[in-house]
N, C-alpha and C positions, 0 to 999 in steps of 0.2 A: 487527278482530282478525286476527292473522296465522294462516294455516292451521297446524294442529298436525302435519299429515302432511308428509312430504318433498315438496318443490316439484314434482318430476316426477310423483309419485303424485297430488298434488292437481290438477295440470293435466290429467292423464289422466282423473281422475274428473269434472272439469268438462266435458270433451269427451263422456264417456259420458253425463253428465247431459243434455246437449243432445239427444243421440240418444234417450235413455231417455224423456224427457218426451213426445216425439212418438210413440214406440213404445207408451207406456202409453195414450195417447189412442186409438191405433188398436185396441189389444187391448180397451179398455173398451167398444167397440162390440159386441163379441162375447161378453164375459164380465163379470159383476158383480165378479169377483175383482179387476179392475183399475180399477173405478170409484171415484173419490174423493168423499168426503163423502156417501156413501150412508147411509141411515138405519140406526141401530144397533138391532138387535132385542134379545131377551133372551139374552145369551150364557150358556151353561152352564159353560164353562171359560175362565178369563182368566189370561193369563201377564203378569206385571209384571217387567221387566228393570231392575235397578239394582245392578250388581255392584261397588259401591264400599265405602267404609269405614263404620265404625260411625256416625259423625255424619251422613254422607250418607244412610244408610238411615233413621235416626231422623227426620230432617226430611221423609221421604217418608210418614210415618204419617198425617198429615192427608189426603193424597191417597188413601191406602188406605181410610181411613174413609169418605171421600166416595164412593169406588168401591163399597164395600160397601153403602152406603145406596141407591145407584143400582141396583145389581143384588144384592139381598139373598139370592137363592137360588144365585148363581154360586159355583163352586169357584175360589178365587183362589190361584194359585201365585206365589210371589215368588222370583225368582232373586237371590241375594246372594253376597257372599264370606263368609268364615268369621266375621269380626267382625260384619258386617251381619246375618248369620243369627242370631247370639246376641241382638242387641238386639230382635229380633222375637219372642222367646220370650214366650208369654203374650198376644200381640196377638190380640184377638178378630176382627179384620177379615181375617185371613189363614188360609186352610185348610192351606196347605203351604208350606214354605220349602225351596228346593233350593240347596245350596252348589255353586257352580261356579267353575272357575278357567280360563276361556278365555284363550288366549295373548294375545289383543289387549287384555285388561284387566289383565294381570299384569306386563307389562314394556314398555318403550319400544322401538320398532323400532330396530335398530342401524344407523342411517344416518349416523353421525358419523365413520366410518373415513376417514382421509385418502387411502388407496390406492383409486382409483376401481374397479378390478376386484374387489378384495376387498369393497369397499362394496356393489357390485352383487350379488356372490355371497351376501353376508350378507342383503341385502334380499330376494332371491329365496327364500332358505331360510326367512327369517322369515315372509314372506307365504304361502309354500307351506304352512308349518306351520299358520299361522292359518286358512287356508281349508280345510285338511284337518280341523282341529278343528271348524270351522264346519259342514262337511258331516256330520260325525258327530253333532253336537248337533242339527242339523236333522232327521236321520233319527230320533233319539230323540224329538224333540218331535212329529214327525208322528204317532207312535203315541199321543201324548197327546190328540190331536184338540181343540186349543184353538180357540175361536171368536173370540177377541180377544187381541191382545198390545199392551202399552204399553211403549215403550222410553223410560225417563227419561234415558238416557245420551246418545242421539243419535249412534250410530256406524253407518257404512255396513255394517259386519259384521252388526249386529243387524237391519238392514233386509233384507239378503240372507237372513239366518237365518229371519226371519218368512215370507218368500216361499217359501223352500225347504221350510219346515215346513207350507206350505199353510194358513196362518192367514188367514181371510177379512177380518177387521178388524184393521188395523195402524196404530197411533198412535205418533207420534214427532215430534221437532222438525223444522220445515221447514229445508231446506238441501241440501247435497250428498247425492244419493241419495234425496231425498224422493218421487221419482216411484214408488218402490217401496211407498210408504205409501198407505193409503186415507184417513187423517186426518192430514195434515202440519200441525202446530201452529206458527203464527208466534209467536215469542217476542221480548220486548224485549231490549235489550242486557243481558247477564248481570250487568253492574255496577250496574244500576238497580233491581233487584227482589230481594227476599229469596228464598232457595232454597225455603222452604216455599210461598210464593205462586207461584213459577215452576212447581213440580211440580203444583200444583193446576190449572194451565192445561191440562194433558194430560187430566185426568179431566173437566174442564169441557167439553172438546171432544166428549165422548160423553154429555153431558147430566147430569153429576153436579152436585149442589148443593155449593158449596165455601165456605159461610159459616163452618163450624167449622174453625178453622185451628190448634188447639192440638196440638202433637206429643204422642204417647203412648208411655210406657214402663211396663211392668209391674213392680211391686215384690213380691218373693216373701218371705213370712214366714221361711222357712228361711234365706234369704240374710241377712235382717236379724239373725236369731239368730247366724249364723256371724260376721258383722261385729262384733256386740256382744262376742262372745267374743274375737275377735282384738284388738279395742281394749282389752278388760279385761286381756289378757295383756301389753299394752304400757303398762298403768297408767292407762288412760283410762276414766273412769266415765260412766254415762248422763247425769249432770247437769253434766258438765264442758263448758266452752265450747270446742267443737271447730272448728278451722279446717283444712280440707283444701287443700293446694296441689298442683296438677298442672302442672308447669313444661314438660313435653315436648310435642313435636309431631313424631312420627317422619316424617310424610309431607311436612313443610315446615320444614326447619331454619331458614329465614328468620323463622319465627314465634317462635323461642325468645328468651327474655330472659336478660340476663347473670346468672350465678350469684351474684355479689356483690350484685346488686340484690335478688334474691329473698331472700338471706340477711338483708339489712337490714330488709326488710319483715317477715319471719318473726320476727326478734329483737324488733321493735317490738310485734308482736301478743302475744308471750309475756311481755314485760315490762309493757307498759301495760294489757293486757286479760286477763292471766293465762290466755291461750289455750293449749290443747293443740294443737300443730301437727303434722299428719301429712302427709308428702309421699306422693304416689301416682304411679305410672307403670308401664309395662310393663318387662319385664326388660331390654330393650335401652336403656332410659333410666336404668338404675341409676347409670352413671358420672356423668351429669349431676346426678342427685339427690345423690350422694355429694359432688360438687364444691360444691354449695350448702351442705350440712350442714357441710362442712369450713371454710367461711367464716363460719359462724354463731358467735356467742358463747354463745347459749343451746343447750340440748340438745333437738332435735326428733327425732321418730321417723319411720319410713316403712313403707309397705305395698307397696313396689315389687315387682312380679311375683308378689304373693301373692293377688290377687283374681281371681275369675271376673267376667265381665261383669255377672251378676246381683248379685254382692257389691259391685261398683263402684256400681251403682245404689243399693243399700241404704246404702252409705257416704255417697253424696251426698245421700240423703234425711236421714240422721242428722246430718250436719254443720250447724253454725250459720252458717258462712260458707265460701264456696268461691272460691279464687283460681286463675286459669288463663290460658293463652294460647288462641288459636283452636285448638280441639281437639274430638274426639268427646265427651269428658266435659263440655265446655262445653254442648253441646246436651242432654245428659242432665240436667244441673242446671237448665237453662232449662225443660225439660219438667216437672220436679218442682217448680218454683217456688222453688228454693233460692237464698237471697241470694248474689250473685256479683259479683266484680270481675274484669274481663277485660282483660288487657294484650294488645292486638292490633296486628299489623302493618297497614300501610296497603294491603294487597292484598285487593281484592274485599270491602271492609268491608260494604257494603250486602247483598251476596248471602249472606255467611256469618256475619253477626252473630247473636247468640242471638235466638230468636223469643219475645218476651215483654216484661216490663217490670221485673222484679225484679233488675236488674243495673246496674252502672256499667261503661261501656266507655271505655277509655283508648286513644286512637289519635292519631297525629300526622298533620297535614295537610301532606304533602310533595309536591313537583312530580312525583316518580316514583311516586306512588300508582297502584295497580292495574297494577303492572309485570308481574305474573305470575311473577316469579322465585321458585323454591322455595329457592334459595340466593342471598342478596344479594351482588352483585358489588362493592358500594361499601365503602369503608373504614369509614364510619359508617352504619349502617342506620336505618330508621325506628324499629325496636325499641330500638336503642341510645340514641335521643333521649329515650326515656321514662325519667324519673328515679324512684328509690324514693320520693321525697317526693310525687310526683304520685299514686302508687299508695296511699301511706299516707293522703293526703288523701281519696281516693275511698273507702278502707276506713272512715275516720272518718265520712264523710258517710253511707255505707250503714248503719253501726251506729247512728248518730244517728236515721236514719229508722226503723230497726227498733225502737229504744227508744221512739220516739214512738208507733208503732203499739201497742206493748205497754201504754204508759201510757193510751192511749185505750181500751184494752180490746177491740181488734179482733182480737187473735190470742193 
């Protein structure tokens, strides 16, 4: 994998790494703080760092459950971004959720400027801001007196943060800067293992039992009631066959499917299965959803920008079938066991596929798979190669399986 940092920064860190590993060995002679793979006692306060999106946070819940079982009396604080914090509401394995917006998690370092002097100035300003932010956060964390910290993200900033916060047990991915950790966890290639299982490796390193791998999301009765009322106002009753379509993926435009293709699938469901189709997305995805509805012959409705995270969970529990791309709601539906068809690009399929078995995954095997591009540079993308007919066939197969289960009397 290519380094995600600017080349000069990456090379500098590699040199610092060589020095740091030797320095850590020297310091470990005099202080347990620097000893690696030391026994983990019973920590009273544990910090878990994973400041990414809703889906990324949801797939971390099995690791949180395992951590809770390993240390049942510990106070566990989870660092998350705003959407990640919302999906943890009602999770019994977390005592506290802190929303943070550290500069290094919120935007890409501006190192693409063609002017070398301006590029250098911007880089210095960026990293200066990042480290000032880091020192402030470390000071705050030092007052929290954490006994253990686990970094699911694996950034040098978090390793430095844990050291400056004087956290004695520090767990994170092996790699650049891992000499700052007490428990550097060697991970397989990110393309070869699902994210649920990858995150479980971190808590396994501190003695947790990781057999229970099902992601968890809480469903709130008040959210279910609110969604039922919103659906009623749009003419959808509790006994209607409800199909929810979530076509957007704000963090990866390359994961989107063509509006005319979604329109054809939605029309088929409404005509052939008398489905009530509801499109869902955040407000920034409204234009995409309106483009799909404009190409439809049937009249669908939407809840774009109208739902809280808890209401989204309730909607996905209520619906009979969910269609989506690789997205946060995909992971919610998987955790709920909602029947699902996923139209997925060929990027990191193994890592980010839904964790479960009640879904159909449509993905093309292409030479450029796992390219890592958030925006596809090709004229025809792997998503463009997926046809509406393939998705309709997967929908029919899923519905036939569900009908078979009902006939057998198992649901």
